[in-house]
Each structure stands twice: as C-alpha cells, then as structure tokens.
N, C-alpha and C positions, 0 to 999 in steps of 0.2 A: 698517523704516519710520522716517523722520526725525522728530525731535522738533519740536513746534510748539506755540504757546500756544493756538491754536484747533483744534477738530476740523473740518476743512474738507472739503466735498464738492464734487466737480466733476460737473456734469450736462450732458447733450448731447441735443439735439432729434433727432427722426426725420423721416420723410417728411411733407411738408406745410409744411416750413420753408424750402423752396427758393424762390429768386427770381432773376430775371435781374439780374446786377450784383453778386451776393454775392461778397465777397472782393476786389473791385476796389480798394476804398479801402485795404485792408490791404497789398495787393501794391504799390501806388504808394508807400507810405511805409516798408514794412519788408521788407528782403531775405529775412528768415527766412520770411515768408509766401510770397513768390515761390518759394522753395526747395521748400516743401510742394507748391505747384501744379505745379512742374516734376517733382517726384518722382511725383506722381499721373499726369501725362501719360506719363511713361516706363513706369509700371507697367501702364497701361491701353491705351496705343497710340493715344491721341487727345489733342488739346490741351484739357486741363481748364480752363485759363484762358479760352480762347475760348468754350467751352461755358458756363462760369459767368458770365463778364462780359458776353457779347454774345448768346449763344444764337441765332445767325443762322439755324439750321435748326429752331428750335422743338422741341428735344429734351429740354429740362430737366425737363418735367413727365412724361416717360416713365420708368417705374420703373427701368429698366435704367441710365439716366443720372442720375436723381434721387439714388439711394442713394450712388453714389460721390461725387457733387458735394457733398452735404450732409456726408458724412464728411470730405471734403477741407477744406471750409470750417471745420468744427468743430476739426479738428486745427490748421489755420492760426491760428485765433483763440487756441487754447491755446498754441501755440509763440510767438506774438507776446507774449502775456501773460507767459509764462515769461521771455522775452528782456528785456522792459522792467522786470520786477520782479527780475531776476537770480536767478530760481528760488527766491525767498525764501518763496513760499507753496506749501507741500506739501500734497497731498491725503491724507486718511485713508480716504476713501470715494469711489467713483465710481458713476455710474448714467447710463443713457441710455434714452430712450423708444423702444422697438422697435428700428429701425435704429440709433438712438443708442447702444445697448448695445455695438455694435462700436467706436464712438468711445471709449467708456469703457474698453474692453479694450485699445485702443491706448495710451491715457493711462496705464494700469496696467502696461504692458509685456508683456501676455499675447500680443498680436499686433503684428507690425511693421506700419507703415503700408502697405507694399506688399502684404503678405499680406491685410490687412484689406480693402483696395481690391479685390483680385481676388475675395475671398469675397463682398463685397456686390454686386459687378457680377454675379457668377453668381447670387446670391440674387435680385437684381432681375430678371434674365432669366427665372428660373423662376417667380417670382411673377407676372410679366407673362404668361408662357406658359400657366400653369395658372389664371390669374386669372379668376374668374367670380363673379357675385353682386355685392351692394352692401353698404355699411355705413352705419349711422346712429347718431348720438349722441342718447341719450334722457335727458331731464331727470328721471331716476329712479335710485334706488339699486340696486345689483346684487342685494341680498338679495331685493327685491321682484320684480325681473325674472327671476331665475333659475328661478322656478317657472312663468313665463309663456312664455318664448321657446321651450322645446323643443316645445310644442304647435304651433308654426308652422314647425318644422324650421329654426329659427334658433339662433344660439349667441352668447353673450357673447364679445366680442373684445377688450375693454379696460375696466379699472376705473381711471379717471384721477383722479376726485375722488369724495367720498362721495355727491354728489347728481347725478352724471353717469355713464352707462354706455354704452359703445359695443357695438353688436350687429351681426352680419353674417349674411347668408343669401342664398339665391337671390332674384332680383328680386321675383317674385310673392309669395314667402313673406314677405319683409321688408315689402313694401307692405301685406299683410294684417295683419301685426303692428303696423305703425304706425297703421293705421286702428283696430284694437282698443284699443291703448293710449290713443289720443286720445279715443275714445268712452267707455271704461270707467275710465280713470285720469286723464283730463284732463292728460296729460303731453305735452310737445312732443317732436318728433323731427326732427333735422336730417340730411339725407343728406350723406355725406362724399364728397369728390372723390378717390376711389381706384380702382384698376383691378380690385379684387376684394374678397371678404370675407376680408381678412387676419386672421390669428390665430383662425381658425375651422376646423372640420373640412373645409371646402372647399379648404383649402391643404395637406391631408395629402399629396397626390401631389407637390406642390412640395417638401415637406420630404424625402420619400423620395428624390427626385432630387438634392437638395442634400447629403444625408448623405455621399456619397463625397468631396465636396470638403471638407467639414468634417473628415472622417477623415484626409485627406491633408495638411491644413494644419498648420503648426508652431505650437503653443500653448505658452506658458511659464507658470510660476507667477506669479500677480499680485503686484505690489509693494504694492498696497493693496487693501482690500476693494472688490468690485464687485457691485452688485445684479444679480440675475437677474430679468428680466421674467417668466420662467416660474414661479419659486418665490415671488417677492416677498421673498426673503431674499438674503444674500450667497452668491455662488458659493463653492464650496470651492476649496482650493488645487490640487486634482487637475485637470490639463488635460483629461483624458478626460471628466470629469463636466461641465466647462464646455462642451465640444463638445456633449454630450448635451442640456444645458439650452438651447443655441442651436437645436438640432434641434427640440425640443419647443416652443420659443418661436414657431415659424412657424405652428403650428396650435392654439395655446392662447392664452387671453387675456393681455394685458399687465396685470400686477398692479402698476401704477404706484403707486397710493395706498398700498398695503400696503408696498411697498418703501420709499417715502419715510417713512412712519410708523416703519418698522423702523429706518432710519438716524437719524431725529430722536430717537427714544427711546434710541438708542445714544449720544447725546451730540453729534451734529452741531450746530454753532452758527454755521457760515458756509457758504453755498451759492453757487457760481459757475457760471453757465450759459455754455457756449461754443458759438457757431455758429448759423447759420440766421437767420431773421427773417420776420415776418409783418406784414400791414397794407398800406394803400395808400401810394403814393409811388414814385418812380422810382429813388431812390438808397439806398445802404446806411444813410445817416444817417436816412432816413425810417422805417426799420423798427423794430419793437418785438420783444422776445424771445418765442419760441414757448411756452416753458414757464412764463412768469411767473405766469399765472393759476392754473394747477393747483398750482404750487409754493406760492403764498401760501395756497391753500385747504388744502394739506397741513399747512402751519405752523399754521393756525388749528385744524385738526382735533385736534392734540395739544397745543395751547396753547404752541407753541414760540416763543421770541423770536429764533430764528436769523435772521441777516442774509442777505438774498438780493441778489446783484449779477450783472447780465448783462455778458458780454463778447462782443458779436456784431458790432462794427464799430469804427471808430476813435473815434467819439464816446463809446460806452460804455466803451471801453478807458481813455480819459482819466478818466472818472468813476470807474471801478474803481480806478485808481491812486490817485486822491485819497482815496477812501473807505478803502482799505487802509492808506494812509500815516497817516491819522488814527486808525486803529483801535489 
C-alpha cells in the first residue's frame, strides 16, 4: 500500500443511482472515461454508452442493465479522477453499497473491470429472474425492528444509518408490517423502487444460481482494505472468502452503517464517492451524490471530522480537485 498523509476511503453507490445521461459529460471531456465505456461494451456485447447516455429502449431501470451501467459509471469517475490528479490520491480503504461493493473490488484490484461487469450482469439477471416481494425503508433503528419483522415473515435487508432500516418481504407480508409499525410505533415507511426483496431470504435461490459464476471468476488479493456488506468489516486477503462473502451478501442485510463506522474508527479522514447520481434534472450537472446523506450521518454517529467529497460528474470533479489541492 502506498504512503499518503491522509487515510483515504473510496466509496461507490449501488442500484438506484442510475439515470439517463450518466457519464455523458465525462466522455465528452475525458478520453479515459470513453475508454471505460468502450471496454464495458466489448465485455457485455452491447453499447454501454448508448444505454447510459440515451436509453432509447428504456432499459436502464431494469436490474440486468442497471448494475453494469452503475459499475461502469463508477469506474469511469474513478479513472478520470486518477487521471486529472496524476494518481496522487491513494486509497487505504474501499467500500460500496450492495452492487457498489463490486466497484470497490475493481478499484482494489480484486477483479478486473471486464470480469466484474460480467459478474454483475449475471447477478442482475438472477436477481430479476428470482425477484419477488417488496422493500421499504423504515424510520426506525434495526435493534427495535429485528424483534418485530420475523412475525410478519419479513427480514431486515439493510442498515444504512442508525435511524433508518430497510426491510423486505412478500407484498402482503410487508404491507401488514407497514400498517403495524405505523399504528403501534408511529414510524414512517417508504416503499423502494426495486424488483424484489433484495438482501433477504427471498433471494437465496438467486444466490445459489450465482455461486458457480463466483466460483469460476478470477479474484486477486486486494491492494487495500475493502469493506464487506455481509460482515460489516474488511474482507480478508483470501480470494475464496471474498467470493463467499459476496455469495452471502445477496440474501443477507447490507451492514453499511457498521462498515462505515468500522472504517472511520480505523482512522479514515477523507472519503471520496465515485459514480451515480440522484435527484431531479436532466443533465449530469443537476444530480447530487447518492451516498451523501448516509455518509454524513455515519460521520456524526462516531463524531468523525472526516472530509466527504463526491466525484460523480464534471462539476463535482472540478470541486474535488480544488478541495484536494487546498488540503
């Protein structure tokens, strides 16, 4: 691992951060970004730039296309950042939310971009094929919910921040749970726009079908520590265990807040988010970073003064360069 004055963490968003036009501004200005999109197209057999920039066939919100598109954009943002900073900012830690874990593993050299794209394409196909049920974000802590949800045949699917927990289950079960929580705990629940109850027992069949593809893929030892969504701690160096963690990740909750707290308590003092974007507006410049809110809540939860900087489009790239130059 290279020496650096700050302990830097690279983070990457997951599904839900896709939008039509993502990456178009970077590819217009930076050849290295276009190279990433060309490589993605060659790996997957379709025009990733056309899908991401124009989405003329309305495929971008379909899981099988969403996952490779978000990964491509994340790595394009990272490669442009490395190019304009001459690789001066090295990561000590990486992490990605759900799908974003694969982007972090690419950044750490565990997976090649080509292999990661093929894996997440297959992962997306299987999640879509086996996808059933719904997910909702509850304005409650996981400790309170964990004793409630089993009685409704639901399961916690994500712990993003201390006061928000994602739960998944069959439609009728989740609806009953939402009604109970609203009546007895006066807590809000917001349904999520996903194709199934990801990271719950309803995805176990998808994980079983995905395992042979994980087993066959080439994984290397990480160049820096990468957080596992499954454990909430760093992956070990052993590639076989990393594969197993990705297998279990599919039908177990995303332990995001625990992982972030683990990294922050380990000394991370600068966080850079690469890829994706959310919010209204038609252009990349209109978008805001996907993980900003939960990252800032993670910082507050451990009283961390770490600096958070998004790199999700040309506008934020310029801001990041200025901030890092001044640091």
